[in-house]
N, C-alpha and C positions, 0 to 999 in steps of 0.2 A: 667729581669732587664736590658736589652739591650736599650740604648738609653733613658732611663728614668731618668730625671735630679731630680726630686724629690722622690728619690727611699727610703728615710728614713722611711716614714709611714708604709711600708711594713712590717717592724718589728713588728708592732702592732698586726698583725695576729696570729703569734705563741704565743707572750706574752699573748694575751687574751685567747688562748686555753690552755696555761700553768696555769693561773689564774683560769679558769674555771675547770680545771682537780683537782687543789688543793682544790677547793671548793668541789667537788664531794669527794675527799678522805676525807676531814674533816668532811663532812656530814655522810659519812659511818661511821667514828670513833666516832661521836657523838651519833649516833643512835645504834651502836652494841658494841661499845668499842674497835673495832679493824679496821685498816686502810684498810685492804682488806679482801675478802671472802676468807678464807683459806679451801683449800680440806681436806679430811680426812687423807690425808698422813701427812699433817703438823700439825694436831691438835689431831689426833686420831679418829677412827670410822671403819665402815663398809662401803665399796663399793659393790654393787650389780649391775652386769653387765648383761643384758638380750639381747639375739638375738632374732628378730622377723621376723616374714612373711610379717607382715602388719604395717603401722603406727599406733600409738595409740594418744590419746589426753593426752600430757605430763601434761598440766596444771590442768586438772581434777584428774589425779592420784596424782599429787602434793597435791592438796587441800584434798584429801580424805587421805594420808598418814599424812600430817600436822595435820589434826584433831585427829589422833591417837598418833602420835609421835611428839617428839621436834626435831628441828634442822634436818630437811629433805631436801634434795636437789634433783631434778629430771631434767635430761638432755636428750633430745630426740638426736639420732644420724640417719642421713639419708646418704646415699652414693650408690655407684655403687655395694658395697658388700652387700647391704640389709638395713634393718633397726635394731634400737637398741635403749636401753635407759639406762641411767647409774643414779643408785638411791644411795645417800650418806646419812647415818644416823649416830646419834652419838654413842660413843663407849659404852655407858650404855643402849643401845637398843638391844633386842634379834633379830637377824636376821631371826630366823624361824618365829618369829611375823610378822615381815615386810613381809616375803615371802608369808604368809597366807593371809595378806591383798591384796597382788598383785594379788594373786589367786583369791580371791573373786571380785576383780576389772574385772576378765574375761580374764586376761593375761596368756598365755602359760609359765611357768617357767622351762620348761624342758630343755631349751638352756640357762642355766644361770651359772655364777660364782660368788663366794662370796670371798672378800679380808678383811681381818681385820687388822688394825694397834693400838696398845695399845697407850694410851695419853703420855706415857714417850717416847715412840719411836718417836710418832708424833712430840713432843717437840724437841727432838734430831734433827730430819730432818730439823725443822724450824730454829734452832739456826744455823746449818751449812749452810742452804741455804742463811741465812742473812750475814755470814760469807763470803761466796762465792762471793755475790754481791759485798760487801765492798772491798774484795781483788782485784776484777776484775776492779773495778773504780780506786783504788790505783795503780795499775800496768798500767792501760791504760793511767792515767795522767801523770805518770812517763815517760812512752815511748814516748807520745805525746811532752811533754816538751823537751825531749832528742831529737827528730827529729826536730823541729822547732827553738829552743833555744830563742823563744820569747814569752813573758809571755802572752801578750792579745790574740794574734791568738791561742796559747794553750788553754787558758781559754774559748775561744769561742767554741772550739772543745768540751772540756769537759762539757760546760754549755748545748750545743746542745745534748749531749748523755743523760745527766741527765734529761733534758726536755722529751726526746724520752721515758724514762723509766717511768717517773712520767705520763705523758699524756696516755701512753699505760696501765698502771694499773688503771688509772681513767676508761678509756673507757672498761676495762674489768669488773670493777664494773656496768658500765651501761648495758652491755650485758649479765651480769650475769655468767662469766667466772671464775671459782675459781681459787686461786693461788695455784698451785700444783707443784710437783716436775717438771713436764713436762712444766709447764709455766715458771717455773724458768730457765730451759735449754733454753726456748726460749727467754727470757730476757738477758741471758749471751750472745746468739747469737746475739740478736738484738745490744747490746753494740760494738760487732765487726762490723755488717753491719753500724751502725751509724758512728762509728770512721773512716771506711773505705772510706764512701763518703764525710765527712768533711776533712779528710786528703787529699783527691783526690782535692777538691776544694781549700784548703789551700795552697797546693804545687803549684797547677796552678796560683793561684793569687800572691803568695809571689815570685815565681821564674821564671814566664814566661817572654818572651821578647816582645810579642805583646801589643796592648792597652789594658787597663784593662776591657773594655766591651767585647772585643773579647776573653779575658781569661776566663772570666766568662761565655761567651756563649759556648766556647769549653768544660768547666768542666760540664756546665749543661747538654750538649748533651751526654756526656760520663757517667756522674752520672745517669741520667734518664734511660739510656740505660740498665746499671748494675741494676737498683733497679727494673725496669719492668720486665727485664728477671727473676729475683727471684720471683717477685709478680706472674708471670704466672705460674711458677713451684709450687708455694705454692698453688696458686687457684686450680691446678690441683689436689694436695695432699688433700686439704681440700675437694674437691668434691668427691674424690674416697672412702673417709672414709675408709681406710684400717684397722686402729685401732684408738680407742680413744685418746691413747697417742699421735699419730702423727697427728690426727685432731687439737688437743688442741695446739700442737706447731705451726702447720701452721696457726690457727687462730689467735694465740698471735703475730706470726712474721708478718703477712699480715697486721694486724693494725698497728704494729709497724713501718713498713717500708712505709706505707702510710702517717704515721705522721712525719717520718724523712724526707720525701719529703719537707713538710712544714718547718721544723725546719732548715733542711739545706739550702735550696734554698731561703727562705724569711727571716730567722732569721742571720744564720751564714754567708750567702753570704752577706747580707745587712751590718751588723758589720765588716766584713772584708774590704769590699769597703770603708766604712767610715773611717776605720783605715787607709787603704792605702792611700786614697786621703788626709787625715789630715796630714799623714806623709810627703807626698810629698809636699804638701802646705807650711810646716814648714821647707822645705829643708833636 
């Protein structure tokens, strides 16, 4: 954004991305009646985890299981620790029947585990997860406003964080990542990462003594260094695939941080610069 005179059109990129994400979420709702693909933990069901010595055709397995059972999800896992597959089915489906179909497919089920959550408990988890997100946003907004004591910069920070969450949720639907308790934990962490870079940017721009362009450049350098350091660690965690839970947290956070780069440095930075320049022009 340095030395760019007509910088305002840059905000169109994150706005278009946000509009596209809202369309994805709405399309998901119109087709399924739910805004997100929820995991068995949040709606009740059975999760079968298989540890394998060789990769399998997850799409073919899902096709076969879907022809026998309703509400089936199949996700393949690959990493340094080996291969695996996660199979989720509805609470009304007998796990023994599913295991039999898996064996008929030619998969060794000797290294497997089964976890079951009832619909009532899943509904409780879903309610608590929603409450957690709402409380996190409320406290985040209060703290941001307390720190800056300025309405518009505080709103920019909150808008960027909300956009991070919505866009990340949309891309989770695109890549077929279920909204689970692990994903919720990642989204809560993403709020922290998002606010962290936005507060860095806002503090540098509002309280710095250098020229506005130089303040943006310094904030950009520091912010991207912080973000890409975390991205590198998450990429290593995702590739290692030490556990399905950690892999899902890493995948969601990795998407969220890359999205946050767009929202922070193309949207928030643009809006803040516009706000500061307008304020300086008005004296």
